[in-house]
C-alpha atoms as one frame of an Amber mdcrd trajectory, in Angstrom:
protein
 149.635 142.428 189.224 151.873 139.548 190.183 151.938 140.525 194.091 147.508
 140.466 193.839 146.075 137.891 194.994 146.852 134.207 196.926 149.161 131.903
 195.174 147.191 128.821 196.660 144.336 130.101 194.316 145.219 131.419 191.437
 144.297 128.823 188.852 147.029 129.846 186.802 150.412 132.300 187.335 152.354
 133.508 184.643 155.964 134.928 186.566 158.913 136.773 184.758 157.941 134.878
 181.323 160.289 135.485 178.661 159.815 134.069 174.616 162.385 134.989 171.998
 161.719 134.544 168.638 164.943 133.055 166.037 165.513 135.192 163.204 168.308
 134.345 160.158 171.331 135.448 162.470 169.620 136.884 165.636 167.243 136.524
 168.025 164.591 138.804 169.179 162.775 139.048 172.648 159.044 138.997 172.218
 157.910 138.829 175.476 159.799 140.264 178.209 159.428 139.858 181.839 155.595
 139.390 181.823 153.752 138.077 185.254 150.264 138.082 185.802 147.753 135.573
 187.450 144.221 134.225 186.610 142.329 133.561 190.003 140.142 130.362 189.946
 136.821 131.518 188.425 138.128 134.969 187.621 138.211 136.433 184.052 141.433
 138.559 183.260 141.826 140.748 179.775 144.967 141.072 178.126 144.921 144.051
 176.218 147.450 145.901 173.436 148.323 146.448 169.915 149.235 143.967 167.501
 153.040 143.088 167.989 152.878 143.840 172.031 153.302 139.839 172.857 149.869
 139.224 173.741 148.738 136.821 171.668 151.836 134.836 171.900 151.965 134.554
 175.608 148.595 133.234 174.966 149.839 130.353 173.127 152.675 129.933 175.383
 150.096 128.931 178.105 148.558 126.486 175.657 151.744 124.928 174.552 151.501
 126.146 170.811 153.979 128.439 170.087 155.200 128.349 166.779 159.024 126.671
 166.201 160.549 129.674 165.519 159.516 130.985 169.600 161.245 129.841 173.140
 160.052 130.506 176.131 163.778 131.193 178.089 163.075 132.070 180.857 159.886
 132.330 183.518 157.276 129.966 184.872 153.515 129.114 183.480 152.782 127.541
 186.952 149.087 125.414 186.519 146.740 124.450 189.419 144.055 121.985 188.245
 140.998 121.806 190.461 140.811 118.398 189.538 144.282 117.397 191.044 144.379
 119.400 194.338 147.559 120.569 195.580 149.406 119.847 192.612 150.898 122.300
 189.997 152.648 122.174 186.793 155.087 124.423 185.240 153.874 124.603 181.401
 156.411 126.314 180.349 159.055 123.151 181.063 157.090 121.119 179.058 157.278
 120.504 175.442 154.493 121.030 172.762 154.375 117.122 172.337 154.851 116.202
 175.789 152.319 113.902 177.010 151.183 115.804 180.183 150.931 119.017 177.934
 148.756 116.963 175.541 146.473 115.897 178.527 145.999 119.671 179.272 145.839
 121.058 176.127 141.758 121.187 174.830 140.895 119.005 178.087 141.699 121.067
 181.333 143.092 124.610 179.025 141.254 125.368 175.576 141.098 128.104 173.371
 138.636 130.053 171.224 140.500 131.751 167.549 139.575 134.777 166.231 138.145
 134.071 162.653 136.064 130.703 163.154 135.920 130.005 159.084 139.865 129.200
 159.448 139.649 127.315 162.653 137.076 125.083 161.652 137.510 122.173 159.027
 135.349 123.066 155.876 135.392 119.048 155.084 133.906 117.942 158.484 130.332
 118.220 160.012 129.930 120.046 162.815 129.479 117.455 165.180 132.073 115.353
 164.203 134.683 118.232 164.950 133.178 119.432 168.631 133.102 115.446 169.400
 136.618 115.161 168.650 138.213 116.276 172.019 135.744 113.992 173.728 137.099
 110.892 172.000 140.833 112.427 172.624 140.835 113.583 176.284 138.157 111.515
 177.882 138.154 108.189 175.382 134.258 108.190 174.736 133.803 105.895 171.678
 131.970 107.879 168.779 128.562 106.771 168.937 128.541 107.562 172.864 129.781
 111.097 172.054 126.438 112.081 169.922 124.281 112.702 172.789 126.858 114.837
 174.667 128.453 116.648 171.878 124.379 117.882 171.443 123.540 118.658 174.764
 127.061 121.256 174.371 125.663 122.333 170.895 122.248 123.150 172.759 124.091
 125.012 175.692 125.560 127.328 173.475 122.475 128.720 171.743 122.075 126.254
 168.164 118.169 125.928 168.247 118.193 122.423 166.691 121.241 120.737 167.857
 120.485 117.451 166.085 120.589 119.343 162.430 123.493 121.580 163.519 125.134
 118.122 164.223 125.403 117.266 160.967 126.057 120.710 159.158 128.727 121.888
 158.205 130.778 125.217 158.238 130.389 127.206 155.287 126.382 126.293 155.936
 126.578 128.751 159.547 126.431 132.352 159.981 129.536 134.164 161.442 128.089
 134.186 164.913 126.856 130.194 164.647 129.989 129.058 163.416 131.687 131.102
 166.624 129.246 129.160 168.569 130.234 125.748 167.468 134.011 127.035 168.164
 132.775 127.754 171.572 131.160 124.317 172.093 134.431 122.578 170.877 136.622
 124.390 173.401 134.259 123.616 176.055 133.222 120.107 175.278 135.702 118.480
 178.144 134.660 121.478 180.554 138.197 123.261 180.781 139.294 125.191 183.851
 140.462 127.568 181.792 139.399 128.670 178.515 141.826 131.394 176.440 139.377
 133.133 174.197 141.859 135.319 171.363 139.937 138.091 170.071 136.823 136.146
 169.893 134.242 138.732 168.542 136.328 140.704 165.960 135.401 139.657 162.968
 131.718 139.797 164.232 128.937 141.791 163.495 127.941 144.304 166.824 124.607
 142.571 167.999 126.405 139.096 167.543 129.116 140.102 169.599 126.636 141.087
 172.479 125.594 137.727 172.323 128.362 135.612 172.219 129.840 137.896 174.935
 126.811 137.096 176.891 127.147 133.346 176.686 130.509 133.341 177.275 129.734
 135.189 181.022 126.318 132.480 180.888 128.873 129.482 180.400 131.383 130.434
 182.579 129.110 130.588 185.613 127.769 127.473 184.738 130.902 125.722 184.355
 132.943 127.337 186.867 135.610 128.356 184.705 138.405 131.005 184.750 138.391
 132.980 181.527 141.701 134.696 179.858 140.496 137.335 177.147 142.670 138.564
 174.708 141.603 141.622 172.870 142.522 145.494 171.751 138.805 146.116 171.776
 138.762 148.136 175.273 134.701 147.990 175.529 134.786 144.447 175.518 137.084
 144.337 178.502 135.371 147.180 180.704 132.021 144.411 179.970 133.974 140.929
 180.443 137.058 141.556 182.823 137.721 141.707 186.276 141.652 142.549 185.850
 143.177 143.878 183.629 146.708 143.543 182.108 148.107 146.299 179.501 150.989
 145.189 177.528 153.023 146.939 175.011 156.060 145.742 173.262 155.937 142.817
 175.182 155.885 144.081 178.715 153.264 144.785 180.971 153.371 148.381 181.797
 149.897 148.451 183.828 147.693 145.814 185.497 145.070 145.869 188.214 141.665
 145.610 188.589 139.073 146.492 185.571 137.993 149.412 187.848 141.626 150.485
 188.783 142.772 150.775 185.335 139.698 152.034 183.686 138.792 154.728 186.473
 142.798 155.449 187.206 145.011 154.458 184.569 148.475 155.297 185.778 150.760
 154.559 182.795 151.067 157.423 180.449 150.230 154.240 177.432 147.342 153.246
 179.022 145.969 157.036 178.994 146.726 157.260 175.222 145.223 154.057 174.608
 141.721 155.211 176.118 142.189 158.209 174.393 142.266 156.906 171.239 138.942
 154.929 171.230 136.019 156.756 169.353 133.172 156.499 172.094 129.217 157.163
 171.608 129.473 159.877 174.570 132.222 162.205 172.496 130.737 165.345 172.109
 130.604 166.680 168.298 133.852 167.950 167.052 135.808 166.248 169.961 139.243
 164.745 168.144 140.918 161.982 168.813 144.022 161.164 170.043 146.180 159.192
 168.400 149.307 157.270 170.061 151.481 158.018 166.951 150.176 160.930 164.887
 151.648 161.673 161.478 150.876 165.312 160.008 149.840 165.245 156.417 151.233
 167.555 154.235 148.297 169.113 151.296 149.991 170.182 148.085 148.927 173.706
 147.192 147.220 172.331 143.592 145.145 169.801 145.681 143.632 172.352 148.258
 140.138 172.994 147.227 136.621 173.779 148.674 133.506 171.523 147.916 131.823
 173.282 144.641 128.320 173.675 146.609 127.686 173.608 150.626 126.210 170.600
 152.210 123.429 171.787 153.057 120.955 169.661 151.144 121.230 171.752 148.238
 123.099 170.350 145.658 123.966 166.417 145.947 126.730 164.943 144.466 124.824
 161.857 144.014 121.312 160.735 143.979 120.436 156.881 144.252 116.577 156.427
 143.647 114.959 152.795 144.113 118.063 151.271 143.755 117.586 146.871 143.850
 119.681 144.168 143.161 119.392 140.324 143.677 120.902 137.425 143.541 120.202
 133.634 142.745 120.811 131.353 145.604 120.106 127.742 145.939 117.731 126.407
 148.724 118.705 124.290 151.855 122.020 123.623 151.601 124.571 123.759 148.461
 123.991 120.606 147.081 120.299 121.291 146.122 118.845 122.298 142.655 116.421
 124.082 143.970 117.166 127.937 143.841 115.523 131.408 145.001 116.227 135.149
 144.817 117.280 137.009 148.036 117.279 140.895 147.543 121.011 141.738 148.760
 119.609 145.630 147.960 115.685 146.525 148.023 114.329 149.486 146.949 117.013
 152.051 148.321 116.650 155.418 148.136 119.269 158.598 149.386 121.364 161.578
 148.590 124.785 162.019 148.932 125.248 165.839 149.900 128.659 167.638 148.709
 131.253 167.654 151.170 129.415 165.580 153.641 130.357 162.199 154.878 127.410
 159.713 154.859 127.976 156.607 156.805 126.073 153.426 156.038 125.879 151.089
 158.915 123.989 147.777 159.415 125.546 144.157 159.940 126.721 141.681 157.708
 124.353 140.323 154.934 122.377 144.115 155.525 123.502 144.943 151.983 125.697
 148.184 152.669 128.640 146.876 150.513 126.793 145.888 147.562 125.094 149.381
 147.566 128.725 150.928 147.019 129.702 147.969 144.224 126.535 149.319 142.388
 127.422 152.990 142.819 131.148 151.929 141.491 129.665 150.055 139.160 131.467
 146.981 139.852 128.050 145.643 139.968 124.803 145.991 138.044 121.888 147.200
 139.162 118.597 145.337 138.268 116.662 148.635 138.781 117.242 151.916 139.994
 118.660 155.277 139.582 122.241 156.302 140.147 122.348 159.792 138.910 126.179
 161.791 139.657 126.211 165.597 139.378 129.472 167.032 140.275 128.703 170.371
 138.526 130.773 169.466 135.162 129.378 165.867 134.324 125.671 164.837 134.639
 125.047 161.238 133.977 123.180 158.239 135.467 125.585 155.794 136.465 123.419
 152.679 136.165 123.085 152.982 131.868 127.003 154.383 131.510 129.006 151.766
 129.202 132.339 152.176 127.446 134.476 154.709 127.837 131.982 157.308 129.228
 131.952 154.270 132.539 135.535 154.561 132.329 135.730 158.461 132.627 133.234
 158.310 135.345 135.427 155.652 137.709 138.022 158.584 138.302 135.240 160.612
 140.131 134.442 157.532 142.357 137.354 155.689 143.874 137.186 153.023 146.996
 139.359 152.498 149.759 138.854 148.518 150.617 138.793 146.695 154.222 141.635
 144.671 153.937 144.877 146.753 153.840 146.688 143.634 153.306 145.005 142.246
 150.511 144.328 145.210 148.607 147.788 146.276 147.746 149.952 144.018 145.003
 152.804 142.270 146.999 154.935 142.141 143.618 154.488 146.202 143.091 156.927
 148.948 144.950 155.037 151.918 146.273 155.313 153.951 143.375 153.907 151.557
 140.849 151.066 151.401 143.064 150.363 155.054 143.207 151.675 155.539 139.694
 148.828 152.881 138.146 145.581 155.157 138.318 147.169 157.586 136.371 148.636
 155.327 133.607 145.350 153.547 133.133 143.741 157.335 132.396 146.780 158.303
 130.561 147.285 161.275 133.088 150.399 163.043 133.031 154.060 162.419 131.943
 156.663 159.648 133.624 158.097 162.569 135.536 154.845 164.535 136.590 153.399
 161.174 137.738 156.383 160.085 139.981 156.475 163.970 141.085 152.540 163.398
 141.905 153.192 160.020 143.970 155.520 161.566 145.807 152.991 164.363 146.909
 150.482 161.592 147.512 152.641 159.714 150.124 153.261 163.243 151.978 149.196
 163.779 151.348 148.862 160.819 153.815 151.813 161.639 156.049 154.092 159.309
 154.885 157.938 159.606 153.663 158.599 160.059 149.796 161.439 158.106 150.491
 159.584 155.052 151.084 158.122 155.016 147.492 160.842 152.219 146.239 159.576
 149.919 149.023 157.166 146.847 148.785 153.929 146.667 150.773 155.360 144.003
 152.779 157.763 146.094 154.976 154.975 148.333 155.950 152.538 148.379 159.199
 148.846 147.890 158.547 148.244 151.588 159.291 150.654 151.979 156.792 149.232
 150.066 154.122 146.027 151.774 154.656 147.373 155.078 154.557 149.002 153.493
 150.781 145.721 152.523 149.831 143.673 155.784 150.742 146.530 157.669 148.386
 146.249 155.487 145.620 142.684 156.185 145.935 143.374 159.800 145.746 145.423
 159.820 142.875 143.072 160.452 140.656 141.333 163.586 142.519 138.117 162.131
 143.027 134.349 163.610 144.113 133.715 160.800 145.927 135.823 158.590 148.445
 133.950 155.122 149.421 135.645 154.065 152.538 134.352 150.018 152.978 135.418
 149.378 156.544 138.503 150.785 156.128 139.815 151.007 159.844 138.130 147.265
 161.347 141.380 145.421 160.497 143.660 148.013 162.101 144.743 148.212 165.787
 142.664 151.308 167.628 145.910 153.738 167.834 146.102 153.070 163.938 142.514
 153.582 163.724 142.574 157.209 165.133 145.294 157.672 163.111 143.316 157.022
 159.931 140.262 158.540 161.407 141.777 161.861 161.720 143.536 161.408 158.417
 140.026 160.821 156.630 138.599 163.871 158.606 141.512 166.431 157.306 141.686
 165.145 154.377 137.986 165.759 153.799 138.261 169.162 155.361 140.972 170.235
 153.286 140.723 168.451 149.879 136.440 169.000 149.983 136.170 165.569 149.705
 133.013 163.644 150.007 133.140 160.374 151.637 130.504 157.328 151.933 131.708
 155.578 154.457 131.083 151.769 155.022 131.208 150.451 158.650 129.111 148.189
 161.446 131.055 150.619 164.151 128.748 152.572 165.616 131.010 154.794 167.585
 133.413 155.024 164.439 130.544 156.147 162.533 129.570 158.427 165.130 133.243
 160.597 165.068 133.456 160.798 161.362 129.642 161.081 159.516 127.058 164.189
 158.902 124.587 161.840 158.139 124.156 157.876 158.913 121.808 155.623 157.042
 121.110 152.080 159.012 120.605 148.928 156.469 119.018 145.847 157.245 118.578
 143.054 154.926 118.691 145.098 151.652 116.462 148.111 152.996 117.573 151.039
 154.799 115.540 151.108 158.019 116.366 154.792 159.292 118.382 157.933 157.934
 119.141 161.047 159.959 121.716 163.827 160.707 124.419 161.763 163.190 123.053
 163.607 166.387 119.630 162.808 165.598 120.071 159.596 165.212 121.907 158.643
 168.305 119.753 160.825 170.486 116.482 159.904 169.138 116.699 156.358 166.980
 113.300 155.641 166.103 113.912 152.450 164.426 114.002 148.968 166.830 116.731
 147.758 164.641 118.531 151.060 164.975 118.032 150.673 168.440 119.001 147.031
 168.908 122.438 148.308 166.916 123.032 150.852 169.497 122.223 148.910 172.759
 124.655 146.086 171.485 127.618 148.598 171.261 129.969 147.723 174.454 131.540
 150.462 175.710 134.727 151.414 177.515 133.058 152.849 180.448 132.125 150.795
 183.866 129.167 153.083 184.252 127.264 151.512 180.826 127.805 148.122 180.893
 125.778 146.010 178.341 122.688 144.185 179.669 123.174 140.763 178.398 120.085
 139.708 179.718 118.378 141.771 176.967 120.687 140.760 174.242 118.310 138.670
 171.615 119.494 135.782 170.601 120.553 135.341 167.104 118.570 132.246 166.279
 115.255 133.671 167.654 112.898 136.558 165.348 114.314 139.912 166.399 110.888
 141.073 164.789 108.494 139.545 167.844 109.054 142.068 169.358 109.054 144.694
 167.383 106.083 147.718 166.942 103.581 146.194 164.271 103.707 149.905 162.605
 107.216 148.442 161.721 106.425 145.157 160.398 105.443 144.528 156.700 102.481
 142.564 156.491 102.225 142.699 152.240 105.176 143.894 149.694 105.466 147.398
 149.136 103.380 148.692 152.192 106.680 149.866 154.325 108.661 152.818 152.964
 110.953 155.679 154.563 108.678 158.436 156.293 109.592 161.609 157.943 109.837
 161.752 161.736 112.205 164.908 161.962 113.536 167.311 159.386 115.965 165.282
 157.642 115.211 162.017 159.783 113.615 159.280 157.721 112.222 155.945 159.017
 110.957 152.846 157.546 107.261 151.995 158.560 104.348 152.144 157.029 102.425
 155.717 156.860 102.287 157.319 160.545 102.294 160.715 161.973 105.602 161.584
 162.989 104.130 162.030 166.829 103.231 158.223 166.763 106.597 157.576 164.990
 108.257 159.240 167.747 106.635 158.028 170.403
């Protein structure tokens, strides 16, 4: 891409950049001869997997490289529109040079991936946003407040004056990210670097934030450097694309060229590894690097009953769980009860994958904890029947509860936090068997080796510790641990959301194969609708503690009835240039989305909404209506 465009009109030009990291006895080159440009007013997306070098390249542009990293070659030329005719080579500046300090935060700014760790929990939002004004524009703090409130209003806060005095913990994830954007833009920078700005956000909030960035880019006439692994975000935001792999640029060009005519094998493979809403039933993802699981003969089995609706493994009826929280801030003495799960009913059929989708706070994870009995329900029944054991999970105690937990296991979201760093893989895989006193030490070790083969890892890795594995390998170990007791039901709580797209494809293919070979029944919890479409037989959509729609996968995607389901589908950024998001129709998160709903889906008094049939196996939360009227 270095030969594209006019050098005189480029806002930033990276040429031949090399970055090395010092190890104890050597150095490793993590960025090797990287070149690309960012035109004035344009959006360039740098995409790649973890370790590709994209984030450290962005850090070099902002002059915030970690101490162990050094620019060993190349240049980063920045042409400030406020100083026409001149340029500065950022690669030659030290982090604390006055020239770099004048650029950082004022002319080049950055939005980080996780707003909660980027915002100070001890300072008010307004004070954090206005800090850049005080530092770079020499504005007195008393005079900075009106300018700060104006920026908070611009990024979508409905009450900027109130937001100014709030703390980060009082805001939702989407509003925290908006506060980060306000902080980055308060000095009207020429270049905004957004490092995975929507990865931690729900799908509808993600669409709102992307639309906000596009709008602010036009208003402030700035350039945008987008660092991401999400090809859907790239297709909807970028003018030009830079694909990085192992520290090098393997392909670069306009978004149209890269998406419609990818040239490099890595780019093609990256696109084949992404689940999309347009995938046909039975179509398989092609992972960049796949591992074939070895299924031991002793573990091969088929479901004891077909997934045809005749024999549910789990029946949940009228399940409810509330939590008492404080009203209007954490120092308030007033309390109120929030229903995290409110009158939820569904069946899980033997051998099927039921997906539960919804945004943060919808109650989907609470449902999984109630099924596992990590939480106790306020009301309702959870009936389990595997053909050998029949019980109401909600009433189990003592040894009966311990015995039941062998039948249901869970795979957690974060593969880094869910494995003990002090235990070897052998200890991790042996622990469930030791707790339940299953097998001799020799048998347990043999079982651990078989589990490693089952998830596509070498048994020779058993004596290693979790820190020596990649994220995808750790998640495989988490799956192996969950399978150690040969459970009937496996609950997967956002198991791929923390993984790169290529590793995500490996894990999804592994779960599909294990489901088929072992006769596993899955509950798959996610906010990623494309992932859900690839894996699930049926889908339950949750909103604010209630199931608003439940249907077979093809029926839900082909004929979504509830307006919330429709909004979720419309907010998914697709890696398809012919199906871009309509940012103009993305509802602001501060606005009540139910204002535009058909009255049939709105509650006027408690108990007036229930799941109504639309078609065979397809139900939607509404007042009692005819199938024809609901489907219309």
